[in-house]
C-alpha positions as CSV (number, residue, x, y, z in Angstrom):
1,M,41.7,1.0,-8.3
2,Q,40.1,-2.1,-6.3
3,E,38.4,0.5,-4.1
4,A,35.7,1.5,-7.0
5,A,35.0,-2.4,-7.7
6,V,34.3,-2.8,-3.6
7,T,32.0,-0.3,-4.0
8,Q,30.1,-1.2,-6.8
9,F,29.9,-4.5,-5.4
10,E,28.7,-3.0,-2.3
11,Q,26.5,-1.0,-3.9
12,H,24.7,-3.7,-5.7
13,E,24.6,-5.8,-2.4
14,L,22.9,-2.9,-0.9
15,A,20.3,-2.7,-4.2
16,G,19.5,-6.6,-3.9
17,E,18.9,-5.9,0.0
18,A,16.5,-2.8,-0.5
19,S,15.0,-5.3,-3.0
20,R,14.4,-8.3,-0.2
21,L,13.0,-5.8,2.3
22,L,10.5,-4.1,0.1
23,K,9.3,-7.9,-1.1
24,A,8.8,-8.5,2.1
25,D,7.0,-5.7,3.1
26,Q,9.8,-4.3,5.4
27,D,9.5,-1.1,4.3
28,P,11.3,1.2,7.0
29,K,14.5,-0.7,6.5
30,A,14.2,-0.9,2.9
31,L,13.8,3.1,3.4
32,A,17.4,3.1,5.4
33,V,18.9,0.9,3.2
34,L,17.5,2.6,0.2
35,E,18.7,6.3,1.9
36,K,22.2,5.3,2.0
37,L,22.0,4.3,-1.9
38,S,20.7,7.4,-2.5
39,V,23.8,9.1,-1.4
40,M,26.3,7.1,-3.1
41,L,24.2,7.7,-6.1
42,P,22.2,10.2,-5.8
43,D,21.1,10.7,-9.8
44,H,20.5,7.2,-10.1
45,V,16.9,7.3,-11.3
46,D,15.6,3.5,-10.2
47,I,17.4,4.4,-7.1
48,Q,15.6,7.4,-6.5
49,T,11.9,6.1,-8.0
50,T,12.0,3.2,-5.6
51,R,12.7,5.1,-2.8
52,A,9.7,7.5,-3.5
53,F,7.8,4.4,-3.5
54,C,8.5,3.2,-0.3
55,L,7.7,6.2,0.7
56,G,4.6,6.2,-0.5
57,K,4.5,2.8,0.9
58,L,4.9,4.5,4.4
59,D,2.5,7.2,3.8
60,R,5.0,9.4,3.7
61,F,3.9,11.1,0.4
62,D,5.0,14.8,0.3
63,E,8.1,13.4,0.4
64,A,7.7,11.0,-1.9
65,Y,6.2,13.5,-4.3
66,T,8.8,15.8,-3.9
67,L,11.6,13.3,-4.6
68,L,9.4,12.2,-7.8
69,G,9.0,16.2,-8.8
70,H,13.4,16.5,-8.2
71,I,13.5,13.2,-10.5
72,E,11.1,14.2,-13.2
73,T,13.5,17.3,-14.2
74,L,16.6,15.2,-14.3
75,S,14.8,11.7,-16.2
76,D,11.8,10.7,-18.4
77,S,12.1,7.7,-16.8
78,P,8.8,5.5,-17.1
79,R,9.1,4.7,-13.9
80,I,8.6,7.9,-13.2
81,P,4.9,8.3,-14.5
82,Q,4.3,4.4,-12.6
83,T,5.4,5.8,-9.3
84,R,3.2,8.7,-9.5
85,S,0.5,6.6,-10.8
86,F,1.2,4.2,-7.2
87,L,1.6,7.5,-5.5
88,D,-1.9,8.4,-6.3
89,A,-4.0,5.3,-5.8
90,R,-2.3,4.8,-2.4
91,K,-2.3,7.9,-1.0
92,A,-6.7,7.8,-2.5
93,L,-7.0,4.5,-0.3
94,V,-5.1,6.6,2.5
95,L,-7.7,9.7,2.5
96,Q,-10.7,6.7,2.0
97,E,-9.4,5.7,5.4
98,T,-9.7,2.0,4.5
99,T,-9.5,-0.5,7.0
100,N,-8.6,-3.2,5.0
101,P,-4.8,-3.5,4.4
102,E,-4.6,-5.9,1.6
103,S,-6.3,-3.2,-0.5
104,K,-3.5,-1.1,0.4
105,K,-0.7,-2.9,-0.9
106,T,-1.6,-1.6,-4.5
107,T,1.3,-2.9,-6.2
108,R,4.5,-5.4,-5.6
109,I,5.8,-6.0,-8.6
110,L,6.4,-2.2,-9.3
111,F,10.0,-2.6,-8.6
112,P,10.5,-6.3,-8.3
113,V,14.8,-6.3,-8.7
114,L,16.9,-2.9,-8.2
115,D,19.9,-3.3,-9.3
116,S,22.5,0.0,-8.9
117,S,24.7,-0.9,-11.8
118,G,22.1,-0.1,-14.3
119,D,23.0,2.2,-17.0
120,T,19.8,4.0,-15.6
121,N,21.8,6.9,-14.6
122,V,20.9,10.6,-15.4
123,Q,23.3,11.9,-17.9
């Protein structure tokens, strides 16, 4: 029983680390943490949408849209259309080949806190 508590604690710690890394614009490191979390909690909507968000920040749109499409089959969370809007805006900026890196920072407040202990698992 203690093993499950440690695992949940570790998941919570990883979620906090992913949030901190995203806020610090350390997107490759954040994605690595989110990949670990997605293996532990494959049906957790917030983790998976945050992973799609992070993929978008890294301009990995095909992967992000594919992941988002999968999440849409599992949930009707409001985070899904928010993430899709972010991806659409980010991709449009990339396609315009903007030279202003600040304009690529479409949002930082979409996922201010990521918590793996929430009740946003797909049921």
